[in-house]
C-alpha positions in Angstrom: -16.8 2.5 14.3 -17.0 -1.1 13.4 -18.3 -0.1 9.9 -15.3 2.2 9.5 -12.7 -0.2 10.8 -14.5 -3.1 8.6 -14.1 -0.4 5.3 -10.3 0.0 6.5 -9.7 -3.6 6.4 -11.0 -3.8 2.9 -7.8 -1.2 2.0 -5.2 -3.9 3.1 -2.5 -3.6 0.7 -2.6 0.3 0.2 0.7 1.6 -0.5 2.4 3.9 2.1 2.0 7.7 1.5 4.3 10.1 2.9 2.0 13.2 2.6 -1.3 14.3 1.6 -1.9 16.9 -1.1 -1.4 19.7 1.0 2.0 18.5 2.1 0.6 17.6 5.5 2.3 14.3 7.0 0.0 11.4 6.6 2.5 8.2 6.7 1.6 5.8 9.4 -1.4 7.8 10.5 -3.2 6.6 7.5 -5.5 4.2 9.6 -6.3 7.0 12.6 -7.2 9.7 9.9 -9.3 7.1 7.7 -11.5 6.1 10.9 -11.0 9.7 12.6 -11.0 12.2 9.4 -11.6 15.1 11.5 -8.3 14.7 13.7 -6.2 17.4 12.8 -3.4 16.8 10.4 0.1 18.4 10.7 3.5 18.7 9.0 6.6 17.1 10.2 8.6 19.7 12.0 12.2 18.3 10.6 13.9 15.4 9.4 15.0 14.7 13.0 13.2 11.5 14.0 13.6 11.9 17.8 12.1 15.4 17.6 9.1 14.2 15.5 8.7 11.2 17.8 8.1 13.6 20.7 6.2 16.4 18.4 3.7 13.6 17.2 3.2 12.3 20.6 2.3 15.9 21.8 -0.1 16.1 19.2 -1.8 12.8 19.6 -2.5 13.9 23.3 -4.1 16.7 21.9 -7.1 14.9 20.5 -6.6 11.4 22.9 -6.3 10.5 26.2 -3.7 8.0 27.5 -5.6 4.8 28.4 -4.1 1.4 29.9 -3.5 -1.9 27.7 -6.1 -3.6 29.7 -8.8 -1.1 28.4 -8.1 -1.2 24.7 -11.0 -1.1 22.5 -11.5 -1.4 18.7 -10.6 2.0 17.2 -8.1 2.9 20.0 -4.7 4.4 18.8 -1.5 2.6 19.6 1.6 4.7 19.6 5.5 3.7 20.2 8.9 4.5 19.2 9.9 1.9 15.9 13.4 2.3 14.5 13.8 5.6 16.6 10.5 7.2 14.8 6.8 7.5 16.0 4.8 4.6 15.1 1.2 4.8 15.4 -1.5 1.9 14.5 -5.2 1.4 14.9 -6.4 -1.2 17.5 -9.2 -3.4 15.8 -9.5 -5.9 18.8 -8.4 -9.6 19.7 -5.1 -8.1 20.0 -4.5 -7.0 16.4 -3.6 -3.7 14.9 -3.9 -2.1 11.3 -1.0 -0.2 10.3 1.6 0.9 7.6 5.4 1.1 7.6 7.2 3.4 5.3 7.9 1.6 2.2 5.2 -1.0 2.9 1.5 -1.6 2.4 -1.6 -1.2 4.8 -1.4 -4.4 6.7 -3.0 -6.4 9.8 -0.5 -7.6 12.7 -0.6 -8.6 16.0 -0.3 -6.2 18.7 2.8 -7.7 20.1 5.0 -6.7 17.2 5.0 -3.3 18.8 7.2 -2.6 21.7 7.0 0.0 24.7 3.7 1.2 23.2 1.3 3.5 24.4 -2.5 3.5 24.3 -4.8 6.3 23.6 -8.6 6.7 23.2 -9.5 9.4 20.7 -11.5 12.2 22.7 
């Protein structure tokens, strides 16, 4: 896991990419798919951000279990509503996440930039 996270860190600055070659959504899931390449990918169901938030959370729960913040470990997923959309990040330890916002590049940030987040451990 640490090797994969370190490899991901070396990709800081990679531009945001909305879809893969099969038209499946990547977006902010890029760090999650990088570390967990076998997780299922899915198309966005609509242009309705509220619907996509709930749909995305339901998809996360199919592959991960919710955990408490105090139990976060490197490789866990952090998800929240950001600008009324689902945003996910990969926890990398020491209260830091690696994530990518639309229109930005892959970056490392403090966990506290996210509000009302939920924490998940991939099964």
